[in-house]
C-alpha positions as CSV (number, residue, x, y, z in Angstrom):
1,M,-122.3,-33.9,-1.9
2,A,-121.6,-35.7,1.4
3,Y,-119.1,-35.1,4.1
4,R,-117.3,-38.2,5.4
5,I,-114.2,-39.3,7.1
6,I,-112.7,-42.0,4.8
7,P,-109.7,-44.3,4.9
8,I,-106.7,-42.4,3.4
9,K,-105.6,-45.6,1.6
10,S,-108.8,-45.7,-0.3
11,V,-108.1,-42.4,-2.1
12,K,-106.5,-42.5,-5.6
13,I,-104.2,-39.7,-6.4
14,H,-103.1,-38.4,-9.9
15,E,-101.0,-35.3,-9.3
16,R,-97.6,-34.5,-7.9
17,T,-97.1,-32.1,-5.0
18,T,-94.8,-29.1,-4.8
19,P,-92.3,-27.9,-2.2
20,K,-95.1,-26.1,-0.3
21,L,-95.9,-29.5,1.1
22,K,-93.4,-29.0,3.9
23,T,-95.0,-25.8,5.1
24,L,-98.5,-27.3,4.9
25,T,-97.4,-30.4,6.9
26,K,-96.0,-28.2,9.7
27,R,-99.2,-26.1,9.8
28,I,-101.4,-29.2,10.0
29,K,-99.2,-30.7,12.7
30,K,-99.4,-27.5,14.7
31,D,-103.1,-26.7,14.2
32,G,-104.5,-30.2,13.9
33,Y,-107.1,-29.0,11.4
34,V,-107.4,-29.5,7.6
35,I,-110.0,-28.4,5.1
36,P,-111.7,-31.5,3.6
37,V,-110.4,-32.8,0.3
38,V,-112.8,-33.4,-2.6
39,V,-113.1,-37.0,-3.8
40,D,-115.2,-38.7,-6.5
41,K,-117.6,-40.9,-4.6
42,R,-117.7,-43.7,-7.2
43,H,-114.0,-44.2,-7.9
44,K,-112.5,-42.5,-4.9
45,I,-110.3,-40.3,-7.1
46,L,-108.9,-37.2,-5.4
47,L,-110.2,-34.2,-7.3
48,D,-109.0,-31.4,-5.0
49,G,-106.5,-31.4,-2.1
50,H,-103.4,-33.3,-3.2
51,H,-101.2,-31.3,-0.9
52,R,-103.5,-31.8,2.1
53,Y,-103.7,-35.5,1.3
54,A,-99.9,-35.8,1.0
55,A,-99.4,-33.9,4.3
56,L,-101.8,-36.0,6.2
57,K,-100.3,-39.2,4.8
58,K,-96.8,-38.0,5.7
59,L,-98.0,-37.3,9.2
60,G,-99.3,-40.9,9.5
61,Y,-103.0,-40.2,9.4
62,K,-105.1,-43.3,8.6
63,K,-108.3,-41.3,7.7
64,I,-109.0,-38.1,5.9
65,P,-111.9,-35.6,5.9
66,A,-113.5,-35.6,2.5
67,Y,-116.4,-34.2,0.5
68,L,-117.7,-37.1,-1.7
69,V,-119.1,-35.8,-5.0
70,D,-120.6,-37.1,-8.2
71,Y,-117.9,-36.3,-10.8
72,S,-120.6,-35.9,-13.5
73,N,-121.9,-32.9,-11.6
74,V,-118.5,-31.2,-11.1
75,K,-117.6,-28.1,-13.1
76,V,-114.1,-28.5,-14.6
77,V,-112.1,-25.3,-14.7
78,T,-108.4,-24.3,-15.0
79,R,-106.5,-21.3,-13.6
80,R,-104.1,-21.3,-16.6
81,K,-104.6,-18.6,-19.2
82,N,-105.1,-19.7,-22.8
83,V,-105.9,-23.3,-21.8
84,E,-109.2,-24.8,-22.5
85,I,-110.3,-27.8,-20.5
86,T,-113.4,-29.8,-20.4
87,R,-114.4,-33.0,-18.7
88,E,-114.4,-34.8,-22.1
89,K,-110.8,-33.5,-23.0
90,N,-109.6,-34.4,-19.5
91,A,-110.9,-37.9,-19.9
92,T,-109.1,-38.5,-23.1
93,S,-105.7,-37.0,-21.9
């Protein structure tokens, strides 16, 4: 895993955000700090931090702090009860 500041336009997203985006955007604007997002280093796919990404983009940031990871080494989990998810199932969905 490597920490980098990367161009926000290079990141590929795949999830929608919820209404909490407005609150997060206000907090980032006030505090000027954001926890780094997690991005697959090979394909630049956003793995964690869609709301942080969207808030920074809305605020006009051109770069985003990110942990670049090798997706093949990422443990895939879900917070939903009674839902099984694996990297293989996720890839075929």
